[in-house]
N, C-alpha and C positions, 0 to 999 in steps of 0.2 A: 479188377477181378483177379482172383487168386487162382492158382492151378486147381485147387480143390473145387472151387466154384465152377471152373471150366469143365472139369470131369462130371460134375453133377449135372451141368446143364446139357451136356453132350449125352449122358446116360438118359436123361430125362427125354431128350428129343428122340432118341432111338427107340426106347422102350414104348413111348407113345405112338410113334410113327408105325410100329409094328402092327398096330391095330387097324390102319388105314386100308390095307388090302382086304381084310376081312369085311369091313364096313362097305367098301365099294363093291365087293362081290355079291354080298347079300342084297344091296340096294339094286344092282343091275339085274341079278338074276330073279329077284323077288321071291327067293327061297331061302329059309332059314332052318330047314329041317335037320341040317347036319350039326347045328350049334346045339350044345347041351344047356338046357335051362338052369339046372342045378349048378353047373360049373360057372355059368354066367353070372348068377345071383351071388354065388360065393365070392367070385372075383370082384363084383361090384361093392360087396361088403368090405372086402379087404382094401380096395382102392379108397373107399370112403374113410376107413380107419387110417390109411397112410396120409390122406389129405388132412384129417384132423391132427394127426401127429405133426405134420409139416407146419400147420398153423400154430400149434402149440409151441413149437421150437423156433418158429418164424424162419424157416429155411425155404427160400424162394424156389430153388430147383425142385424140391419135393412138392411145394404147393402147386406150381404151374404144371409139373408133369401129371400129377394126380388129378388135378382139376380138368385137364384136357381128356385124360384117359377115362375119367369117370363120365364125362360128356359123351365120349365116343361109345363107351360100353352102355350107357343108358339108352343111346340111340340104337344100338345093336339089340338091346332087350326089347325096345319098341318094335323093331323090325321082326324079331323073333315071335312075339306076341301077335303081330299083325299077319305074318306070312306062314305061321305053323298051323 
């Protein structure tokens, strides 16, 4: 693994992990009223495009990070629609 790859994987882990506290908070509180639906949808579209880009250039840090981030945010969207 190169230094560039290591930086990519570390960045991917940190930016993806940043969503875990939000998912946990909404899951535990059963409240998603403070989440902005337009912002969440816009972010999901952006992450989907990043994932598509990562697949097109076959960059695993981009693919993995955005795949996991997309999953977390789709789960948040589900909670938002369920608890709002």
